[in-house]
LOPAPA-48251 format. One record per residue: residue in three letters; x, y, z of N, C-alpha, C in turn. Coordinates in steps of 0.02 Angstrom, whole numbers, plus 50000, padded with zeros to 5 digits. Example, Ala and Ser with C-alpha at 12.3 -4.5 7.8 and 13.67 -1.06 7.14 Angstrom:
ALA506604971650390506154977550390506604983550390 SER506424988850354506844994750357506455000250394 
END
This chain:
MET523865167747306523875160647326524445157047291 GLU524785152547326525355149047298525185141747285 SER525505139047232525465131847219526115128747245 LYS526075122747274526655119447303526725112347275 ILE527355110247269527495103247251527915100247306 PHE527655094947336528005091547390528295085047364 LEU528895083347385529175076847370528975071947425 PRO528975065447409528745060547458529125060747523 ARG528775059247577529075059447644529595053947655 ASN529525048447618529965042847632530605042847590 PHE530785048747562531415049147526531985048247575 PRO532535045047552533105044047596533455050547611 ALA533915050247660534255056247683534635059847628 CYS534905056047579535305059247528534885063647483 CYS534225063247486533795067547446533465072947489 SER533695073747551533365078347596533475085647577 TYR533945086847531534065093747511533545096247462 PHE533105091947437532605094147390532125098947423 PRO531995104647392531545109547423530825108147409 VAL530395111747445529695112247426529655117947376 PHE529375116647317529365121647265528735126047272 HIS528845132547273528305137347279528215141047213 PHE527605141747191527455145547131527015151447150 PRO527215157547130526805163347148526135163147114 ALA525685167347140525005167447114524985169347040 SER525505173147017525505175246947525615169446899 VAL525885163946926525975157946885525405153246900 MET524915153246856524325149346868524435142246841 LEU524375137346884524475130446864523815126646871 GLY523615123646817523025119346821523205112746853 ALA522695108746866522805102346899523265097846859 ARG523155097746791523565093446749524295095746748 SER524395102246742525075104946740525435103546806 LEU525065104546861525375103246926525565095946933 MET525135091446909525295084346913525895082646870 LYS525955085746810526525084446767527185086646800 LEU527155092546831527755094946866527955090346923 ARG527455087946959527595083347014527945077046988 LEU527705074446932527995068446903528705069746879 ILE528825075746850529495077446827529985077546885 PHE529795081046938530245081546996530335074747030 LEU529815070747030529875064047058530375059847018 ALA530335060346951530795056546909531515058746920 ILE531615065346927532295067846940532555065147006 ALA532125065147056532345062747122532505055347121 LEU532105051447085532215044247082532845042547044 ALA533065047047000533665045846961534295046747001 ILE534245049847060534835051047101534975044847143 PRO535585042247142535745036347181535635037447256 PHE535365032447288535235032947360535875031147397 CYS536375035447388537045033847411537105033847487 SER536675037347521536745037847593536395032047629 ALA535975028547593535605023147625536085017347639 ALA536095014947701536535009447719536295003047685 GLU536774998947666536624992847628536764986747671 ASN536404981347657536534974947690536994970747647 TRP537244965447677537664960547641537344953747654 PRO536834951847615536424946147633536684939347610 GLN537144939247562537404933047535538164933547531 TRP538484928247514539214928247520539554932947472 ARG539254934547415539534939547369539134945947369 GLY538744947147422538444953647432537764954547400 PRO537514960747401536824962047378536724961247304 PHE537264961547264537204961147191537514954847163 PHE537704950147206537994943747186538644944447148 ASN538994950047156539604951147118540174954047159 GLY540104954247225540634956747268540644964147280 SER540144967747256540134975047262539554977547304 THR539594983747325539074987047363539104994547350 THR538584998147368538575005447360538795009047423 GLU539025005447473539245008647536539805013647524 GLN539795019047563540305024247558540585025947627 GLY541075030447628541365032647691541785027447726 LEU542115023047688542495017547717543235019347720 PRO543605016547767544305018447776544755015247723 ILE545335018347714545855015547671546315011047711 GLN546435012747774546905009047814546665008647886 TRP546865003447920546695002547990547204997948022 SER547174997448087547574992648124547114989248174 LYS547394985248219546974981848268546704986548320 THR546964992748321546724997648370546445003848337 ASN546635005348275546415011348241545875009848190 ASN545315013448194544745012648150544375005948160 VAL544515002548214544154996348229543594997748279 ALA542984996448259542404997748303542374992448358 TRP542494986148339542494980748389542834974648360 VAL543024970148404543314963748386542954958248425 ALA542704953248389542344947748421542734941248411 PRO542944937948465543284931548458542804926248431 LEU543064921848388542664916548358542894909748384 PRO542444904948389542634898448417543064894148372 GLY543094895848307543494891848261543584895248195 TYR544034892348155544184895048089543654892948038 SER543524897247990543084895547934543234900347876 ALA543144897847816543204902047756542554905547739 ALA542034904247778541374907247764541404914747776 THR541054918447734541014925747740540424927547786 PRO540514932647829539944934947869539394937747824 VAL538774937147845538224940647812537904945347863 VAL537644950847837537414956247881536734958647858 TRP536274959447906535634962547892535484967347949 GLU535504973747933535394979147982535854978048043 ASP535584976548101535994976048161536194968848178 SER536084964248132536254957248145536814954948099 VAL537324951748127537884948948090537884941448103 PHE537884937448049537854930248055538504927148029 VAL538784922548068539384918948048539294911548064 SER539604907348024539614900148038540304898348063 SER540344893248105540994891548135540974884648166 PRO541534881048163541604875148206541864877348274 ASP541814873048324542134874448388542614868748404 ALA542924869148462543434864248481543144857248490 GLN542494856748504542164850348512541874847648447 LYS542034850948391541814849148324541064850148314 ASN540764854448355540084856648341540094861648284 LEU539574861748244539504866548189538994871748208 LEU539204877948214538814883148246538594888448196 LEU537994891148208537764897348178537744902548234 ILE538094908148225538164913148277537874919748252 CYS537484923048294537224929748279537544934748326 LEU537854939948298538164945248337537794951748326 ASP537844956148375537564962848369538054967148328 ARG537824969848273538264973748230538544979848266 ARG538194982448315538404988648346538984987848395 ASN539044981848425539564981048476539924974248472 GLY539704969748428540034963248422539844958148473 HIS539374959748518539164954948569538764949248537 VAL538854943348563538484937548538537774937848564 ARG537294938148518536584938048537536364930948551 TRP536564926348506536394919348516536844915148471 GLN536884908748487537204903948443536834897348448 GLN536804893948392536454887548388536914882248359 THR536874876248387537234870648358536804867448304 VAL537044867648243536654865248186536824857948170 GLY537454856148179537684849348165538324847948203 ALA538654842548184539274840748218539714836848170 GLY540364837048184540844833448143541294838248105 ASP541894836048093542354840248056542904835948027 ARG543154838047971543724834547940544094839847900 GLU544684841547923545074846647888545414843447828 LYS545414847047773545774844947713546114851147687 GLY546774851447694547114857747681546894862547735 ARG546594868047714546334872947763545574873447759 ASN545254868747727544524868647725544244864447782 ASN543634866047801543284861947850542544861947834 PHE542144858947877541434858147863541044864647867 ALA541354870047891540994876447899541154881447844 SER541354879147785541544883747731540954887447699 PRO540364884547691539814888247661539604894247703 SER539434899747669539204905847703538454905547715 PRO538214908647769537484909247778537174913847725 VAL536514914047725536154918647681535524920747719 THR535314927047709534724929447745534284933747700 ASP533634933747716533154937947681532904943547726 GLY533214944447784532994949447832532474947047880 LYS532214941147869531724938047912532004931647944 HIS532304927547901532614921347923533344921247899 VAL533744917047931534424915847908534484908347895 PHE534814906747840534874899747818535604897847818 ILE535744891747839536434889447845536484882247819 LEU537034880847786537184874147761537894872447779 PHE538004866447804538674864147819538844858247774 ALA539494856647769539724851347725539484844447747 THR539224843947808538914837747832538244836447798 GLY537974841547764537304841147735536764844147779 ASP536944846747837536454849847881536244856647852 LEU535604857247837535314863347809534764865547857 ALA534784871847879534304874047930534124881347920 ALA533554883247948533314890147947533154892348019 TYR533354898448036533214901348101532934908348092 ASP532524910548140532314917448137532834921748172 PHE532724928348175533244932748200533304932548277 SER532854928948309532914928048382533284921548399 GLY533454917648347533804911348359533354905248362 LYS532714906148349532244900548349532304896548284 LYS532364889948292532404885648233531724885348199 ILE531724886548134531114886248094531034879348062 TRP531574876848034531584870048007532304867847999 ALA532404861247993533074858547983533014852047943 ARG533534850947902533564844847861534274842147861 ASP534334835747843534984832647835535024830047763 LEU535334834047719535364832147649535794825947638 ALA536274824747683536694818847677536294812447687 LYS535814812647733535384806847743534884806047686 GLU534654811647660534154811347607534464809447540 TYR535074812047527535364811147460536084808547461 HIS536304805447515536974802847525537464808447544 PRO537964806847584538494811747601538824814347538 PHE539044820547540539334823747482540024820747468 SER540164819247405540784816047384541214821247348 ILE541594825047388542004830547362542684830347395 GLN543204830347355543874829147381544104834147433 TRP544014840647419544284845747464543744848647510 ILE543214845047520542654846647565542174851647533 TYR541544850147537541014854247508541054861447533 GLY540994866247486541054873247506540564877847472 SER540074875247435539584879547402539104882647453 SER538934888947443538454892247488537754891947459 PRO537234891847500536554892347474536444899247444 MET535994899647396535824905947363535084907247370 LEU534904913247390534204915147401534024920547350 TYR533474919447314533274924347264532524923647250 LYS532174929247254531464929647238531064924147274 GLY531184923347338530784918847378530934911447370 LYS531514909847341531714902747335532434901947357 LEU532564896247389533234894647414533534889247370 TYR534134890547344534454885847297535084882947328 VAL535164876447320535764872947344536024868647287 GLN536654869447271536954865147220537444860347253 VAL537444854247228537924849147250538224846147187 LEU538824848347169539174845647111539734841347138 GLN539654834747131540084830047166540294824347121 ARG540734820247148540984814547110540484808747116 GLY540304806147059539824800647058539934796246997 GLY539404792946976539464788746917539954782946925 GLY540024780446987540474774846999541184776747011 GLN541354783247010542034785547022542114787147096 ALA542474783047131542524783647204542844790247224 GLY542554793447274542824799647301542964798947375 TYR543074804547407543264804347478542704801747522 PHE542084803347504541524800947544541134795547506 ALA541384793247451541014788547410541434782447392 PRO541414777247433541774771147416541524768147351 GLN541964764347318541754761147255541134756947268 GLY540654757647224540014754047232539464758647255 GLU539644763447299539154768447321539164774647276 ALA539734775847243539814782047206539304782747151 ALA539084777247121538614777647066537954780747087 GLN537794780347152537164783047176537194790547188 ARG537784793447185537884800447204537894804847143 GLU537324807547128537254811847070537334819147089 SER537594823047043537614830247054536914833047042 PHE536724838147082536044840647075536004847947096 LEU535464851147073535274857847095534604857147130 LEU534574859547191533984858747234533674865547246 CYS533014865947240532634872047256532174870547315 VAL532234874747366531884873547430531434879547445 ASP530844878147472530414883447498530714886047563 PRO530934892347565531254894747626530794895147687 GLU530144895347676529684895647732529594888947766 THR529604883547727529464876947755530054872147754 GLY530554873547712531114869047704530984863247658 LYS530404862947628530234857347584530484858547513 ASP530644853047479530874853547410530324856247365 LEU530504860947323530064863047268530224858947206 TRP530864857647196531084853147143531814851247153 ARG532024845947121532714843747121532904841547051 HIS533404844747023533614843246955534284839746955 ILE534314833846925534944830246918535344833446861 ARG535954835446877536374839046829536904834246802 ALA536814832146741537254827246710537904830546685 THR538424826646681539054829046654539464823146627 ASP539894824646578540364819546554541064820846583 ALA541114825246632541744826446666541964820046703 ILE542614819546715542874813546747543214815246813 ARG543144810746860543464811046926543374817846959 GLU543934820946981543874827147019543554832846979 SER543584832546913543284837746872542524838046878 GLN542224832846906541504833046919541334837646977 GLU541814839147019541694842747081541754850247071 ALA541374854047111541414861347108541254864247177 TYR541554870047189541474873647253541114880347240 THR540834880947182540494887047161539814887647195 THR539534893647192538854894947217538414897147159 PRO537804894747154537374896947099537214904447104 ILE537084907647047536894914647046536284915547002 PRO535904920947012535334922346968535544926246907 LEU535174925346854535254929246793534564931246768 GLU534464937646759533844940046728533944939646652 GLY533744934046623533894932546554533334934246507 LYS533414931946446532934933446393532254930446408 ASP532244924846442531614921346457531414921946530 GLY531664927246563531504928246633532084926246677 THR531944924946740532464923346788532734916246776 GLU533394915646775533724909246768534214908346826 VAL534394902246840534904900646889535514897946851 ILE536094901046864536704899046830537124894746877 VAL537354889046851537764884346889538404883046849 VAL538974883246883539614881946850539964876146886 GLY540184871246846540554865546874540464859546830 GLY540864854346842540824848346801540954849746728 ASP541414854446714541634856246646541134860646608 TYR540574862646639540064866446602539784872246642 VAL539524877146605539074882246632538374880446609 THR537904880146655537214878546636536734883746663 ALA536194884746626535654889246646535024885046658 HIS534654886646711534084882646731533464886946743 ARG532894884046728532254887146744532164887346820 THR531834892546844531724893046916531104889346939 ASP530654887546893530044884146914530114876546916 THR530584873846875530664866546873531384864346881 GLY531864868846870532564866946871532804864346804 ALA532354863646756532544860946691533114865046660 GLU533564861646627534134864946596533914868346532 LEU534094874746525533944878646465534504878046414 TRP535114879146437535694878546394536304876746434 ARG536814874246400537454872946432538024874846385 CYS538554877346415539124879646377539754876246403 GLY540144873446358540774870446376541344875446369 GLY541944872846361542534877146354542924878146417 LEU542694875346473543044876146536543594870946547 ASN543574865546509544074860246516544184857146447 VAL544524860946405544584858846335544994852446328 GLY545434851046376545844845046372545534839046406 HIS544924839946433544564834546468545004831546523 GLU545324836146561545764834046616545344831146673 SER545664827146715545294823646768545304827446834 SER545694832846840545744836346905545564843746898 TRP545114845446852544924852346838544314854346879 ARG544354853546946543814855846989543754863446982 ILE543164866146990543054873346982542864876347049 VAL543214881747066543124885047131542764891847124 PRO542964896247077542664902947075541924902747055 THR541524906347093540824907247075540774911947015 PRO540294910846969540224915446912539944922146934 VAL540014927046891539704933646900539364935546835 VAL538924940446840538594943146781538834950246771 ALA539054951946711539294958646694539094960246623 ASP538784966046613538544968146547538094962746516 GLY537704959346558537254954246533537594947746515 LEU538244947246525538624941146509538784937246573 VAL538774930746568538994926446622539754925646617 ILE540114927646669540834927146670541024921146713 ALA541354916246682541544910146717542294909046710 CYS542624907446765543344906246766543484898746768 ALA543844896446718544064889446718544644888646766 PRO544774882646789545324881746837546004881346803 LYS546504882446845547204881246827547404885046765 ARG547544881746710547814885246651547284886646598 ASP546654885346611546144886446561545844893446567 PRO545404895546521545254902646514544694905346558 VAL544614912046552544014915546575543544916146516 LEU542914914246525542424914446471541884919546486 ALA541664923046434541074927446438540544924446393 ILE539974922846422539454918946387538814922946386 LYS538514923646327537874926946322537314922146335 ASP536754924846357536164920846372535804919046307 GLY535384913946311534964912246254535154905746222 GLY534704903346179534824897046145534584891246187 ARG534644885346159534444879146192534974873846179 GLY535054869446227535534864046218536244866446226 LEU536704863246190537404864946193537544871246152 VAL537794876446184537884882946150538624885146150 THR539074880446158539784882146161540014885946100 GLU539794883946042540024887145979539684893845967 SER539094894845994538704900845977538704906246031 ASN538814904546094538674909246148539294912146182 ILE539884909746166540484912646196540654919146159 VAL540604924646196540704931346166541444933046165 TRP541804931646218542524932446218542844927546266 LYS543494926446255543874921646295544544924746312 LEU544724924346375545364926846399545794920846416 GLU546304919546374546694913446382547364914546416 GLU547564920846425548224922146452548264920646527 TYR547724921646562547724920846635547014919846659 THR546954917046719546294915646747546324916446823 ALA545784914846856545764914746929545604907646950 ASP546094904146974546004897146989545524896047047 CYS545574900347098545164899347158544754905447178 VAL544924911347154544614917547178544044919647132 THR543474921347161542904923747121543014930847097 PRO542874932347034542974939147008542514944247042 LEU542704950547035542314956247060542064960247001 VAL541424962247003541154967046955540984973346993 TYR541304978846973541224985047011541354991046965 GLN540894995746966540945001946927541085000446853 ASN540694995846825540724994046755541394991146734 ARG541744988146782542374984846767542374977846797 LEU542744973446765542824966546788543534965746815 PHE543584963346877544234962446909544344954946922 VAL544884952246894545044945246902545704944746940 LEU545684941446997546274940747040546564933747034 ASP547174933347010547554927147009547894926547077 GLY547584922747121547804922547190548474919147200 ASP548664914547156549304911147163549894915547143 HIS549774920147096550314924547071550214931747092 GLN549714933247133549594939847162549514945247108 MET549184943447054549084948046998548344949746991 MET548194956246986547514958546974547454961046903 THR546934958846868546804961046800546144964746798 CYS546134970446765545524974346755545334973946682 LEU544704972046669544474971146601543824974846588 GLU543694976246525543034978546504542594972346498 PRO542064971846537541674965646538541334964146471 GLY541144969246434540784968046372541224965446315 THR541874967146317542324965346263542884960646284 GLY543044960546348543614956646371544274960146362 ARG544264966446341544894970146331545214971446398 THR545864969846402546234971046464546414978346470 LYS546214981446525546394988446538547064988846574 TRP547174984546621547824983946654547874977246690 ARG548494975246702548644969146740549264970646781 GLU549194970446847549734972646890549804968146952 SER550394968246981550524964447042550264968147103 LEU550004964447151549774967347214550354968747262 GLY550944966547243551534968047284551584964247348 VAL551254958547352551254954447413551484947447394 ARG551964944847429552204938047416551804933147459 ASP551204931947438550764927547476550194925647430 ILE549874920047443549304918147402548664921447428 PHE548194922247382547534925047399547014919647385 ARG546574918547433546014914047424545344917747436 ALA545354923047474544754927247483544644931147419 SER544014932247401543844936047340543834943447354 PRO544014947647304544024954847315543324957747323 THR543294963347359542674966847374542724974047349 GLY542194976447315542184983247289541704987547328 ALA541954993347353541534997947391541875004647396 ASP541495010047394541745016747407542325018547360 GLY542295016347298542825017847250543465014147262 LYS543445008947303544035005147321543914997747310 ILE544464994047305544444986847302544844984147362 TYR544504980247403544814977447463544994970147451 CYS545634968447462545884961647455546234959747520 VAL546204953347537546574951047596546884944247579 SER547524943647594547894937547578547794932347633 GLU548034926247618547934920847666548314922147731 SER548874925847728549244927347789548954933247827 GLY548434936547798548114942147832548374948947812 THR548704949447754548924955947728548354958947687 VAL548164965047704547634968647669547944973047616 VAL547674972747555547874977247501547254980947477 VAL547294987647478546734991847456546944995247391 LEU546544994247339546674997247274546165002647258 SER546355007247215545865011747186545475008047133 ALA544825009147130544415005947079544355010347017 GLY544785015347010544765019846954545045016946890 GLU545135021246842545365019146775546065016246777 ASP546495018946820547195016846823547335012846886 PHE547815008346881548005004246938548365008546990 ARG548145008047052548475011847105548355008247172 ILE548895006647207548845003747274548775009447324 LEU548225009547360548115014847410548425013147477 ALA548435006747494548715004647558548864997147556 SER549354995047595549514988047603549804987147673 PHE549484982847713549694982247783549484975447810 PRO549834972847860549674966247888549174966647945 MET548714961847946548284960748004548484954348040 GLY548764949548003548974943248033548384938648047 GLU548474934248096547954929448117547764924848059 SER548274922148026548154917647970547914910747995 PRO547584906847951547424908347882546794912547875 VAL546794916947825546214921147810545974919347740 ARG545404916147736545114914347671544414917147662 SER544154920447712543484923347708543524930047672 SER543074931147625543054937547589542784943047635 ILE542994949147622542784954847663542064956747645 ALA541634957247695540944959547685540904966847704 VAL540444970447671540354977547684539604978847694 ALA539434981947750538724983347763538664988447820 GLN538154992647815537984997147869538585001347891 GLY538985003547843539555007847858540165004347886 ASN540174997647884540734993847913541034989047862 LEU541674987747870542004982047839542014976447891 PHE541824970447871541844964647916542374959847891 ILE542894958947931543484955047911543564949247958 ARG543524943247930543584937247971544284934347965 THR544634933748020545274930348022545184923348051 ALA545734919948063545684913348092545444913548164 GLU545504919448196545344919848267544764924448284 ASN544674929848245544204935048264543804937548204 LEU543254941048221542884945048172542984952348190 TYR543234956248142543354963348152542814967348117 ALA542564972448150542134977448119542544983848114 VAL542654986048052543074991948038542654997248006 ARG542715003448029542375008947997542795015248001 GLY542615020247960543025026147954543045030248018 ASN542475031048051542455035048112542085031148166 PRO542425026448199542085022348249541905026348311 
END
């Protein structure tokens, strides 16, 4: 008689090579021994990365909030005809990144009539499944418009926010679940270059930050006299009902444009549980998820107390540290969690003062931190725990970058505003694998990766690129 050990039926395909273990009758196994062996083999199997399982891209910086994914089998180079699975024309330009859940791709867009749209496409062929008009109105400032925030999804609903303050939830069939107008509830957003923060979804709560000009300082949407009513805040919403769970007023001593931010909040699993990290208004702050109360705040982002130090890059977490990029000529900061109140003197672990990322959000991938200076086309690779620079090199493109880099399949994908794609090796040494033009500028949307595809949004189209279409 033989004893057998079976592995669970629901193991992913990458573990399908595991055998059924047979023990001859001469090897007598008691019930306890057999159970121990089963647990050992189960632990071994669970330790193997589920590399073959396709991943979603549910938020603007992906499944890990840092621009990376575990997707593999992606191409190094493509053209408009080679390695392109499909091309879907879009009704208007937006800097918003597509989000993907299984066979659904969601994009936000304005149209020629200034409607603000949420569009759902079929991932397999690019056909439009449905589109809904969420709001209306547009005002271009530079190359920004009201459709800059990216959608977010939990696989059941998709949530969208526009710079008009229109916040809404839809199911995957296009049915509206709820809708709100934050501008009517809390005044129109007062931000010089147009509101661009994306909503963040984590552990069953939807977070929206509005870091704007207030305190009597007139902004683009806040005439003198009204500006004092416009406070910066972090809002937590029940995604099922759309109702507020809490709203925290976020104070700052920043002045004029420095009060404003285009960052998106991120989660941090900290010493006291889950925290929400917010960057802007000259500070990094950590907040409780049950009340929004501020746990700690760290300065150092605007040491000269300048009046135009708006912050664009969203923070990332690497090696347990919050990495925040100050604007213009100020530094990159690595901040440890913990403490209460002002922790500028105690919590800054390292500071990189030679260069920063004025507009581009950093990438954390394969235990490395990548900071792209989009104005000077320079990529820096650092050790996130120490801040030690491993290399700093030019991307070889004479163009600015506003889209954030994406890490996948051992590669780093970058796209310039003119539509030039640069693919780097994510290895120890700097190496450009490919550089080629796609055109269709301006391109400010970061590349999303999901379900074996790269999703690249240009001013005109959404491209789905894969290795073997």
